[in-house]
PDB file of N, CA, C and O in Angstrom, chain B, residues numbered from 101:
ATOM      1  N   ALA B 101    -114.900 -34.210 -10.934  1.00  0.00           N
ATOM      2  CA  ALA B 101    -113.991 -34.454 -12.048  1.00  0.00           C
ATOM      3  C   ALA B 101    -113.690 -35.943 -12.151  1.00  0.00           C
ATOM      4  O   ALA B 101    -113.652 -36.652 -11.146  1.00  0.00           O
ATOM      5  N   ALA B 102    -113.479 -36.397 -13.357  1.00  0.00           N
ATOM      6  CA  ALA B 102    -113.208 -37.813 -13.585  1.00  0.00           C
ATOM      7  C   ALA B 102    -111.781 -38.191 -13.204  1.00  0.00           C
ATOM      8  O   ALA B 102    -111.496 -39.355 -12.919  1.00  0.00           O
ATOM      9  N   ILE B 103    -110.898 -37.217 -13.200  1.00  0.00           N
ATOM     10  CA  ILE B 103    -109.497 -37.484 -12.865  1.00  0.00           C
ATOM     11  C   ILE B 103    -109.195 -36.838 -11.517  1.00  0.00           C
ATOM     12  O   ILE B 103    -109.405 -35.637 -11.343  1.00  0.00           O
ATOM     13  N   PRO B 104    -108.710 -37.618 -10.571  1.00  0.00           N
ATOM     14  CA  PRO B 104    -108.447 -37.055  -9.242  1.00  0.00           C
ATOM     15  C   PRO B 104    -107.215 -36.158  -9.240  1.00  0.00           C
ATOM     16  O   PRO B 104    -106.312 -36.315 -10.062  1.00  0.00           O
ATOM     17  N   ALA B 105    -107.195 -35.230  -8.318  1.00  0.00           N
ATOM     18  CA  ALA B 105    -106.011 -34.386  -8.132  1.00  0.00           C
ATOM     19  C   ALA B 105    -105.145 -34.932  -7.008  1.00  0.00           C
ATOM     20  O   ALA B 105    -103.956 -34.624  -6.918  1.00  0.00           O
ATOM     21  N   VAL B 106    -105.756 -35.747  -6.148  1.00  0.00           N
ATOM     22  CA  VAL B 106    -105.078 -36.300  -4.976  1.00  0.00           C
ATOM     23  C   VAL B 106    -105.532 -37.744  -4.800  1.00  0.00           C
ATOM     24  O   VAL B 106    -106.710 -38.058  -4.967  1.00  0.00           O
ATOM     25  N   THR B 107    -104.592 -38.615  -4.464  1.00  0.00           N
ATOM     26  CA  THR B 107    -104.915 -40.009  -4.162  1.00  0.00           C
ATOM     27  C   THR B 107    -104.229 -40.384  -2.853  1.00  0.00           C
ATOM     28  O   THR B 107    -103.349 -39.657  -2.390  1.00  0.00           O
ATOM     29  N   PRO B 108    -104.613 -41.495  -2.255  1.00  0.00           N
ATOM     30  CA  PRO B 108    -103.897 -41.937  -1.055  1.00  0.00           C
ATOM     31  C   PRO B 108    -102.395 -42.138  -1.310  1.00  0.00           C
ATOM     32  O   PRO B 108    -101.570 -41.855  -0.441  1.00  0.00           O
ATOM     33  N   ALA B 109    -102.054 -42.621  -2.492  1.00  0.00           N
ATOM     34  CA  ALA B 109    -100.635 -42.819  -2.820  1.00  0.00           C
ATOM     35  C   ALA B 109     -99.896 -41.487  -2.907  1.00  0.00           C
ATOM     36  O   ALA B 109     -98.759 -41.379  -2.448  1.00  0.00           O
ATOM     37  N   SER B 110    -100.531 -40.473  -3.492  1.00  0.00           N
ATOM     38  CA  SER B 110     -99.856 -39.174  -3.594  1.00  0.00           C
ATOM     39  C   SER B 110     -99.746 -38.499  -2.233  1.00  0.00           C
ATOM     40  O   SER B 110     -98.786 -37.775  -1.972  1.00  0.00           O
ATOM     41  N   THR B 111    -100.721 -38.734  -1.374  1.00  0.00           N
ATOM     42  CA  THR B 111    -100.654 -38.200  -0.014  1.00  0.00           C
ATOM     43  C   THR B 111     -99.492 -38.834   0.745  1.00  0.00           C
ATOM     44  O   THR B 111     -98.750 -38.143   1.442  1.00  0.00           O
ATOM     45  N   ALA B 112     -99.338 -40.144   0.609  1.00  0.00           N
ATOM     46  CA  ALA B 112     -98.235 -40.848   1.271  1.00  0.00           C
ATOM     47  C   ALA B 112     -96.890 -40.397   0.711  1.00  0.00           C
ATOM     48  O   ALA B 112     -95.937 -40.200   1.465  1.00  0.00           O
ATOM     49  N   LEU B 113     -96.807 -40.233  -0.610  1.00  0.00           N
ATOM     50  CA  LEU B 113     -95.563 -39.775  -1.229  1.00  0.00           C
ATOM     51  C   LEU B 113     -95.202 -38.378  -0.741  1.00  0.00           C
ATOM     52  O   LEU B 113     -94.038 -38.108  -0.446  1.00  0.00           O
ATOM     53  N   ALA B 114     -96.183 -37.493  -0.653  1.00  0.00           N
ATOM     54  CA  ALA B 114     -95.931 -36.132  -0.173  1.00  0.00           C
ATOM     55  C   ALA B 114     -95.401 -36.150   1.257  1.00  0.00           C
ATOM     56  O   ALA B 114     -94.480 -35.405   1.590  1.00  0.00           O
ATOM     57  N   LYS B 115     -95.978 -36.996   2.096  1.00  0.00           N
ATOM     58  CA  LYS B 115     -95.498 -37.101   3.482  1.00  0.00           C
ATOM     59  C   LYS B 115     -94.063 -37.604   3.521  1.00  0.00           C
ATOM     60  O   LYS B 115     -93.248 -37.098   4.293  1.00  0.00           O
ATOM     61  N   ASP B 116     -93.747 -38.596   2.696  1.00  0.00           N
ATOM     62  CA  ASP B 116     -92.379 -39.125   2.652  1.00  0.00           C
ATOM     63  C   ASP B 116     -91.392 -38.065   2.161  1.00  0.00           C
ATOM     64  O   ASP B 116     -90.299 -37.928   2.710  1.00  0.00           O
ATOM     65  N   LEU B 117     -91.776 -37.323   1.136  1.00  0.00           N
ATOM     66  CA  LEU B 117     -90.889 -36.286   0.607  1.00  0.00           C
ATOM     67  C   LEU B 117     -90.662 -35.176   1.627  1.00  0.00           C
ATOM     68  O   LEU B 117     -89.551 -34.660   1.747  1.00  0.00           O
ATOM     69  N   LYS B 118     -91.699 -34.812   2.355  1.00  0.00           N
ATOM     70  CA  LYS B 118     -91.542 -33.798   3.409  1.00  0.00           C
ATOM     71  C   LYS B 118     -90.634 -34.312   4.516  1.00  0.00           C
ATOM     72  O   LYS B 118     -89.819 -33.566   5.059  1.00  0.00           O
ATOM     73  N   ARG B 119     -90.780 -35.586   4.846  1.00  0.00           N
ATOM     74  CA  ARG B 119     -89.937 -36.192   5.873  1.00  0.00           C
ATOM     75  C   ARG B 119     -88.465 -36.177   5.450  1.00  0.00           C
ATOM     76  O   ARG B 119     -87.567 -36.112   6.289  1.00  0.00           O
ATOM     77  N   GLU B 120     -88.236 -36.238   4.139  1.00  0.00           N
ATOM     78  CA  GLU B 120     -86.867 -36.204   3.613  1.00  0.00           C
ATOM     79  C   GLU B 120     -86.334 -34.782   3.478  1.00  0.00           C
ATOM     80  O   GLU B 120     -85.184 -34.587   3.084  1.00  0.00           O
ATOM     81  N   GLY B 121     -87.160 -33.786   3.802  1.00  0.00           N
ATOM     82  CA  GLY B 121     -86.677 -32.415   3.813  1.00  0.00           C
ATOM     83  C   GLY B 121     -87.204 -31.517   2.711  1.00  0.00           C
ATOM     84  O   GLY B 121     -86.892 -30.327   2.703  1.00  0.00           O
ATOM     85  N   LEU B 122     -87.985 -32.037   1.785  1.00  0.00           N
ATOM     86  CA  LEU B 122     -88.543 -31.183   0.744  1.00  0.00           C
ATOM     87  C   LEU B 122     -89.625 -30.301   1.336  1.00  0.00           C
ATOM     88  O   LEU B 122     -90.366 -30.718   2.227  1.00  0.00           O
ATOM     89  N   ARG B 123     -89.708 -29.083   0.836  1.00  0.00           N
ATOM     90  CA  ARG B 123     -90.711 -28.138   1.325  1.00  0.00           C
ATOM     91  C   ARG B 123     -91.680 -27.815   0.198  1.00  0.00           C
ATOM     92  O   ARG B 123     -91.349 -27.966  -0.979  1.00  0.00           O
ATOM     93  N   PHE B 124     -92.858 -27.377   0.556  1.00  0.00           N
ATOM     94  CA  PHE B 124     -93.880 -26.983  -0.414  1.00  0.00           C
ATOM     95  C   PHE B 124     -94.274 -28.136  -1.335  1.00  0.00           C
ATOM     96  O   PHE B 124     -94.568 -27.919  -2.510  1.00  0.00           O
ATOM     97  N   VAL B 125     -94.279 -29.336  -0.816  1.00  0.00           N
ATOM     98  CA  VAL B 125     -94.716 -30.505  -1.578  1.00  0.00           C
ATOM     99  C   VAL B 125     -95.965 -31.049  -0.908  1.00  0.00           C
ATOM    100  O   VAL B 125     -95.922 -31.543   0.219  1.00  0.00           O
ATOM    101  N   GLY B 126     -97.067 -30.949  -1.616  1.00  0.00           N
ATOM    102  CA  GLY B 126     -98.322 -31.486  -1.101  1.00  0.00           C
ATOM    103  C   GLY B 126     -98.784 -32.640  -1.964  1.00  0.00           C
ATOM    104  O   GLY B 126     -98.109 -33.002  -2.927  1.00  0.00           O
ATOM    105  N   PRO B 127     -99.925 -33.222  -1.634  1.00  0.00           N
ATOM    106  CA  PRO B 127    -100.420 -34.373  -2.382  1.00  0.00           C
ATOM    107  C   PRO B 127    -100.727 -34.074  -3.853  1.00  0.00           C
ATOM    108  O   PRO B 127    -100.569 -34.950  -4.703  1.00  0.00           O
ATOM    109  N   THR B 128    -101.160 -32.855  -4.160  1.00  0.00           N
ATOM    110  CA  THR B 128    -101.448 -32.516  -5.556  1.00  0.00           C
ATOM    111  C   THR B 128    -100.159 -32.457  -6.363  1.00  0.00           C
ATOM    112  O   THR B 128    -100.104 -32.964  -7.483  1.00  0.00           O
ATOM    113  N   THR B 129     -99.128 -31.847  -5.805  1.00  0.00           N
ATOM    114  CA  THR B 129     -97.827 -31.794  -6.472  1.00  0.00           C
ATOM    115  C   THR B 129     -97.247 -33.194  -6.622  1.00  0.00           C
ATOM    116  O   THR B 129     -96.673 -33.523  -7.659  1.00  0.00           O
ATOM    117  N   ALA B 130     -97.395 -34.012  -5.597  1.00  0.00           N
ATOM    118  CA  ALA B 130     -96.899 -35.387  -5.658  1.00  0.00           C
ATOM    119  C   ALA B 130     -97.633 -36.166  -6.747  1.00  0.00           C
ATOM    120  O   ALA B 130     -97.017 -36.963  -7.456  1.00  0.00           O
ATOM    121  N   TYR B 131     -98.947 -35.945  -6.889  1.00  0.00           N
ATOM    122  CA  TYR B 131     -99.705 -36.639  -7.935  1.00  0.00           C
ATOM    123  C   TYR B 131     -99.240 -36.193  -9.318  1.00  0.00           C
ATOM    124  O   TYR B 131     -99.129 -37.013 -10.229  1.00  0.00           O
ATOM    125  N   ALA B 132     -98.967 -34.904  -9.480  1.00  0.00           N
ATOM    126  CA  ALA B 132     -98.457 -34.403 -10.756  1.00  0.00           C
ATOM    127  C   ALA B 132     -97.103 -35.031 -11.074  1.00  0.00           C
ATOM    128  O   ALA B 132     -96.823 -35.352 -12.229  1.00  0.00           O
ATOM    129  N   LEU B 133     -96.273 -35.206 -10.069  1.00  0.00           N
ATOM    130  CA  LEU B 133     -94.985 -35.876 -10.259  1.00  0.00           C
ATOM    131  C   LEU B 133     -95.200 -37.321 -10.699  1.00  0.00           C
ATOM    132  O   LEU B 133     -94.521 -37.808 -11.603  1.00  0.00           O
ATOM    133  N   MET B 134     -96.141 -37.998 -10.059  1.00  0.00           N
ATOM    134  CA  MET B 134     -96.446 -39.384 -10.423  1.00  0.00           C
ATOM    135  C   MET B 134     -96.939 -39.477 -11.867  1.00  0.00           C
ATOM    136  O   MET B 134     -96.605 -40.426 -12.576  1.00  0.00           O
ATOM    137  N   GLN B 135     -97.729 -38.499 -12.304  1.00  0.00           N
ATOM    138  CA  GLN B 135     -98.187 -38.461 -13.696  1.00  0.00           C
ATOM    139  C   GLN B 135     -97.003 -38.259 -14.641  1.00  0.00           C
ATOM    140  O   GLN B 135     -96.869 -38.966 -15.640  1.00  0.00           O
ATOM    141  N   ALA B 136     -96.158 -37.299 -14.323  1.00  0.00           N
ATOM    142  CA  ALA B 136     -95.031 -36.962 -15.188  1.00  0.00           C
ATOM    143  C   ALA B 136     -94.045 -38.111 -15.324  1.00  0.00           C
ATOM    144  O   ALA B 136     -93.429 -38.286 -16.375  1.00  0.00           O
ATOM    145  N   CYS B 137     -93.897 -38.893 -14.264  1.00  0.00           N
ATOM    146  CA  CYS B 137     -92.969 -40.027 -14.277  1.00  0.00           C
ATOM    147  C   CYS B 137     -93.591 -41.284 -14.867  1.00  0.00           C
ATOM    148  O   CYS B 137     -92.904 -42.289 -15.054  1.00  0.00           O
ATOM    149  N   GLY B 138     -94.876 -41.236 -15.161  1.00  0.00           N
ATOM    150  CA  GLY B 138     -95.545 -42.399 -15.735  1.00  0.00           C
ATOM    151  C   GLY B 138     -95.960 -43.437 -14.715  1.00  0.00           C
ATOM    152  O   GLY B 138     -96.234 -44.581 -15.079  1.00  0.00           O
ATOM    153  N   LEU B 139     -96.013 -43.063 -13.443  1.00  0.00           N
ATOM    154  CA  LEU B 139     -96.410 -44.015 -12.408  1.00  0.00           C
ATOM    155  C   LEU B 139     -97.911 -44.245 -12.391  1.00  0.00           C
ATOM    156  O   LEU B 139     -98.373 -45.273 -11.896  1.00  0.00           O
ATOM    157  N   VAL B 140     -98.676 -43.307 -12.922  1.00  0.00           N
ATOM    158  CA  VAL B 140    -100.127 -43.458 -13.028  1.00  0.00           C
ATOM    159  C   VAL B 140    -100.548 -43.142 -14.456  1.00  0.00           C
ATOM    160  O   VAL B 140     -99.988 -42.251 -15.095  1.00  0.00           O
ATOM    161  N   ASP B 141    -101.523 -43.865 -14.945  1.00  0.00           N
ATOM    162  CA  ASP B 141    -102.112 -43.598 -16.256  1.00  0.00           C
ATOM    163  C   ASP B 141    -103.544 -43.176 -15.996  1.00  0.00           C
ATOM    164  O   ASP B 141    -104.424 -44.022 -15.840  1.00  0.00           O
ATOM    165  N   ASP B 142    -103.781 -41.892 -15.949  1.00  0.00           N
ATOM    166  CA  ASP B 142    -105.114 -41.410 -15.615  1.00  0.00           C
ATOM    167  C   ASP B 142    -105.855 -40.852 -16.825  1.00  0.00           C
ATOM    168  O   ASP B 142    -106.772 -40.044 -16.682  1.00  0.00           O
ATOM    169  N   HIS B 143    -105.452 -41.287 -18.010  1.00  0.00           N
ATOM    170  CA  HIS B 143    -106.204 -40.902 -19.198  1.00  0.00           C
ATOM    171  C   HIS B 143    -107.556 -41.602 -19.148  1.00  0.00           C
ATOM    172  O   HIS B 143    -107.652 -42.749 -18.711  1.00  0.00           O
ATOM    173  N   LEU B 144    -108.590 -40.915 -19.593  1.00  0.00           N
ATOM    174  CA  LEU B 144    -109.926 -41.494 -19.602  1.00  0.00           C
ATOM    175  C   LEU B 144    -109.978 -42.688 -20.551  1.00  0.00           C
ATOM    176  O   LEU B 144    -109.169 -42.788 -21.473  1.00  0.00           O
ATOM    177  N   ALA B 145    -110.922 -43.582 -20.326  1.00  0.00           N
ATOM    178  CA  ALA B 145    -111.007 -44.830 -21.088  1.00  0.00           C
ATOM    179  C   ALA B 145    -111.129 -44.592 -22.593  1.00  0.00           C
ATOM    180  O   ALA B 145    -110.626 -45.394 -23.379  1.00  0.00           O
ATOM    181  N   ASP B 146    -111.782 -43.517 -23.006  1.00  0.00           N
ATOM    182  CA  ASP B 146    -111.957 -43.266 -24.433  1.00  0.00           C
ATOM    183  C   ASP B 146    -110.851 -42.391 -25.034  1.00  0.00           C
ATOM    184  O   ASP B 146    -110.947 -41.984 -26.191  1.00  0.00           O
ATOM    185  N   CYS B 147    -109.823 -42.106 -24.269  1.00  0.00           N
ATOM    186  CA  CYS B 147    -108.707 -41.297 -24.765  1.00  0.00           C
ATOM    187  C   CYS B 147    -107.777 -42.156 -25.620  1.00  0.00           C
ATOM    188  O   CYS B 147    -107.502 -43.306 -25.275  1.00  0.00           O
ATOM    189  N   HIS B 148    -107.295 -41.604 -26.727  1.00  0.00           N
ATOM    190  CA  HIS B 148    -106.411 -42.361 -27.613  1.00  0.00           C
ATOM    191  C   HIS B 148    -105.042 -42.643 -26.980  1.00  0.00           C
ATOM    192  O   HIS B 148    -104.309 -43.502 -27.470  1.00  0.00           O
ATOM    193  N   VAL B 149    -104.691 -41.950 -25.922  1.00  0.00           N
ATOM    194  CA  VAL B 149    -103.386 -42.123 -25.284  1.00  0.00           C
ATOM    195  C   VAL B 149    -103.413 -43.218 -24.218  1.00  0.00           C
ATOM    196  O   VAL B 149    -102.356 -43.722 -23.837  1.00  0.00           O
ATOM    197  N   ARG B 150    -104.583 -43.593 -23.735  1.00  0.00           N
ATOM    198  CA  ARG B 150    -104.710 -44.541 -22.628  1.00  0.00           C
ATOM    199  C   ARG B 150    -103.936 -45.822 -22.914  1.00  0.00           C
ATOM    200  O   ARG B 150    -104.047 -46.400 -23.995  1.00  0.00           O
ATOM    201  N   ALA B 151    -103.163 -46.251 -21.946  1.00  0.00           N
ATOM    202  CA  ALA B 151    -102.426 -47.522 -21.977  1.00  0.00           C
ATOM    203  C   ALA B 151    -101.596 -47.687 -23.245  1.00  0.00           C
ATOM    204  O   ALA B 151    -101.601 -48.750 -23.867  1.00  0.00           O
ATOM    205  N   GLY B 152    -100.893 -46.644 -23.617  1.00  0.00           N
ATOM    206  CA  GLY B 152     -99.962 -46.759 -24.736  1.00  0.00           C
ATOM    207  C   GLY B 152    -100.618 -46.786 -26.094  1.00  0.00           C
ATOM    208  O   GLY B 152    -100.025 -47.298 -27.043  1.00  0.00           O
ATOM    209  N   GLY B 153    -101.810 -46.258 -26.226  1.00  0.00           N
ATOM    210  CA  GLY B 153    -102.509 -46.294 -27.495  1.00  0.00           C
ATOM    211  C   GLY B 153    -102.076 -45.233 -28.485  1.00  0.00           C
ATOM    212  O   GLY B 153    -102.676 -45.110 -29.553  1.00  0.00           O
ATOM    213  N   HIS B 154    -101.055 -44.466 -28.161  1.00  0.00           N
ATOM    214  CA  HIS B 154    -100.631 -43.409 -29.070  1.00  0.00           C
ATOM    215  C   HIS B 154     -99.641 -43.953 -30.086  1.00  0.00           C
ATOM    216  O   HIS B 154     -98.968 -44.949 -29.824  1.00  0.00           O
ATOM    217  N   PRO B 155     -99.546 -43.310 -31.243  1.00  0.00           N
ATOM    218  CA  PRO B 155     -98.630 -43.777 -32.289  1.00  0.00           C
ATOM    219  C   PRO B 155     -97.197 -43.873 -31.781  1.00  0.00           C
ATOM    220  O   PRO B 155     -96.718 -42.997 -31.061  1.00  0.00           O
ATOM    221  N   GLY B 156     -96.538 -44.925 -32.158  1.00  0.00           N
ATOM    222  CA  GLY B 156     -95.150 -45.123 -31.772  1.00  0.00           C
ATOM    223  C   GLY B 156     -94.967 -45.772 -30.421  1.00  0.00           C
ATOM    224  O   GLY B 156     -93.840 -45.885 -29.939  1.00  0.00           O
ATOM    225  N   SER B 157     -96.062 -46.208 -29.790  1.00  0.00           N
ATOM    226  CA  SER B 157     -95.941 -46.798 -28.454  1.00  0.00           C
ATOM    227  C   SER B 157     -95.570 -48.268 -28.507  1.00  0.00           C
ATOM    228  O   SER B 157     -95.294 -48.884 -27.477  1.00  0.00           O
ATOM    229  N   GLY B 158     -95.566 -48.829 -29.708  1.00  0.00           N
ATOM    230  CA  GLY B 158     -95.128 -50.204 -29.844  1.00  0.00           C
ATOM    231  C   GLY B 158     -96.177 -51.172 -29.551  1.00  0.00           C
ATOM    232  O   GLY B 158     -95.943 -52.378 -29.628  1.00  0.00           O
TER     233      GLY B 158
END
């Protein structure tokens, strides 16, 4: 797949969240959180949404 489900950053975030007491948080869930918060832009290069290319993005 062109878009990863897990990255080193999401693995590290999952470990930190588990250390803080969260349960059932793995690297895939952490990556989804990073996507939802806008910490990663994993839209493909030809996607109209990539890097703020959608209408109203300023």
